[in-house]
N, C-alpha and C positions, 0 to 999 in steps of 0.2 A: 566352432571347434573349442573343446575344453582342454586346457593344459593344467598341470599342477599349480601353476601360478596365476593363470588368467583365463578369461573367456575371450575367444577370438570370434568376432561376428562380422559377416559381410553386411555392408551398409550401402544405401543409395543416398547420394547427396544432390540436392537440387541447386543448380547454379544457372540462374537465368532460365533459358528454355531447354537446357540440356540436363541429363542425369549423369552424375559421376559415380563411379564404383570405388569402394574402398574397403579396408579391413580395419576394424576397431579392436584394439587390444586393451582389455579392461581387467586389471588385477583386482583381487578381492578387497584389498584396502589401499586404494590408490592415493598417492600424494596429491596435493592441491594444484600442482603444476603438471600439465600433460605436454607431450611432444607431438608436433605435426611434422610428418616426414613428407616433404615435397619432392616429387620425382623430377630428375633432370635428364637432359639429352634424350636419346631414343629408348629410354627405359620405361617400365611400368612398375606397379606397386611392389613387385617381388624384388626388383633390383638385380644388378649384376651379381652373378654367383650367389643368389638368394640373400644378398647383404641386408636388405630392408626387413625381410622376414626374421632373420637372425637378430638384427638390432632390436626390433620390437619385442621379441621374446626375452632378450637380455634386459631390456628396460622393465618388462613385466616382473621379472624376478626381483627387481629393485623397487617394486610397487609403483612404477611410473607408467601411466597409461599412454597410449600412442595411437595415432591414426595415420595409415599410409594409404594414399589414394592415387587414382589416375586422373590427371587433369584433362580438360576437353580435348578429344581426339586421340588420346593415348590409351593403350590397353583396352579395357572393356567399356570405357566411357564414350558417351555420344559426342557427335559434332566433328567439325573439321579441326585438325591439329592447330593449336595456337603456338606462337613464339613464346619463349619463357618470360619476355617482358610484357606479355599481354594476358597474364593469368591472375591478376589481382582479384577479379571476381570469383574465380575458382578457389583461391586460397581463403578468401573471406567466407565463402560458403562452407568450406571444410572446417574452419574455425567455429562458425555458428553451430554446425552439426555436432562437433566434439563437445563444445560447451553445454549444449542442450542435453546430450547423452550422459555426460559425466558430472554435470553440475559444478564445473570449474570456470574460472575466469582468467587464469594465468597460463600462457602457452609459450613454449620454446619452439621455434621453427628450425628444423634440421634440413640442411640442403647440401648436396654435392654438385659441384660444377655449376651449370647454369641454373640449377635449383637454388644454389646459394645466392646467385645473382638476383634471382626473382625474390628471394626472401629479403634481401637488402632494399629492394624497390618497394616492397609491400609494407614492411614492418612499421614505419612511423605512422601509417594510416590507421592503425588498429591498437588501441590502448591495452588490449589483452595480451599483446605480444611483449613479453618481458625479457626474452632472451633469444639470441641467434646463435646457432651452432653451424658454422660455415666450413665446408671442406673444399679445398682447391677451387675457389670461385672462378668463374669464367669472366675474364676481363680482356678479351682479345682486341688488339688494335695493331695497325701496321707499325706504329712507333714502338710499342711494347714488344712485339714479335721481333722487330729488328734488333733491339737491345738484348733480348734474351738469346737469340740465335748467335749474336756476336760473342756474348759473354760465356754461354754454356755449351756452344757447339764449336764455333770456329777456333776460339782460344784453346779449348781442350783438344781439338783436332791437331792444332799446331804442336802441342806438347806430346802428341802420341807417337810412339816409336813406329807403330804400324803405318801411320800416314807417311812418314819419311821413307820407309822401306818401299811403299807403293810409288812414291814420287821418284825415287831413284830408278825403279824398274819401269817407269813410264806408264804406270797404270792409273795415274791421276790426270783428269782433264783440267789442266791449269786454267785455261781460258774460261771454261764454264764455272769453275769454282770462284775465280776472281769476279766474274760477272754476278754470281749469286751474292758474294760478300758485299760488293759495291751496292747492290740493291738493298741489302739489309742495313748498310750504313745510311743510305738515303732515307729509308723508312724510320730509322731510329732517331733522326733529327727532324722528321716531318712535323708540321704544325698540327695541333689538336683542336683548332678553332671549329672545325666542322663537326666536332663531337659534343658541342654544348647541349644539344637536345637528344643525344644518343643514349643508348642504354647505359653506357659507361657513366655519363653525367647523372643519370637517374640513380644509379647505384651509389655514387658518391654522395649525392644530395640526400638520399634515403638513409644512408648510414650515419651521416653527420647529424641528421634530424632525430634519429633514433636515440632514446634515452636509456634503453635497457643495457643488459650485459651481453658481451659477445665472446664466443670461443672460436678461434680460428685454428684449423688443422691443415698443415701443408705437407704434401708428399715430397720426398727428396728426389724421386725419380719420375718427374712429371713436369713437362714444359708449361702446362697450364698453371700449375702452382708457382713456378718460377716467374712467369709473366705477371701474375698477380702480385707477387712479392716485389718484383722490380718496380712496379708502378705505385705501390701503396705504402709498404712499410718504410718508415722514416721519411715519409713524404707528407709535407704539411697539409695539403688539401684532404688527406685521409687521416687526420689526427685522431679520430675515434679509435683506429686500430693500434695507435701507439700510446693510448692512455690507460689509466688504471681500470677502466671498465672492460678491457679486452685481455683475454688470455690467449697466448699463441703456443701451439704445440707443433713440433716438427717430427715427422717419422722418416728418418733419413733414407731408409731402403724401400719405402712403400711406393707402389705405382699409383696411377690416377684413381683407381677404384678400390684400393686397399684389398687386393684380391687374395692374399693369403690369410689363413686362419689367425695367425699371430697379429697381423695388422688390423684385421676386423675386430679382434678382441680389444686391441688398444683403443680403437675408436669407440667401441661400446663402453669401455671403462671411463674414457674421457667424457662421454655423454652423460653417464650416470653421475659422475663426479660433479659435472657442471650444474645439473639440476639439483642434486642433493646439497651442494655447497651453498647455493643461493636460495633454494626453496622459495621461489618467487611469490610475492604477495600481490594480490589484485588491487591493493591500495595505491 
């Protein structure tokens, strides 16, 4: 497909024994850095509410090439679905394809939710990855969920006039609510020793090893974002996110997938700004 700003081409990417389907967006005069959009969750290359299509076209208008693709088992790609922490081979194959087609060696990986998590795991393994654009990364654990629910749900509920009116009218199951809260307290102080080889540990190690730039975008109306922030920001083991190589943006009223036109445009602007500001070198 041809747009005023770019050519959009369907591509086949060979990853091991399977073929992956993608769409390459190539502007007429692309910058030397391209963006690889990794799909997260149960999505495919179009994205929720066509987010990835619109993002790629916005990037093309700024002369930034991009590739959005379905990893193994998703969308139109072959094979059985893989977990997000098992797609390193697919990400590498997509990077290889994009570099061969565009003649570039500098890539920013763009990922939402568990695609952001996958990007953190993969990035330090590939010297071509110069930047990570991470939105609401998935970092679920019982401890983080416990802290998040206590801080953002139960405390706010206790401060709610509606809650107290329901309590007075006998419409709140006090025993059940206390049981849930007790469980979250227990989770929030649970040991993390069993996560040393988990995807959480892989994400932390990958990010700390990564030497490039990072842009983190967090939604204000999203427990996944709050869980990630609870565990990482101002937390010493995640010092990469608190250093000079990382920019953090918060969109206070945005939901998990930035579903409104306003929020999507903010994300598009942040992405273009991140690439243009750094214009990553392959050196």
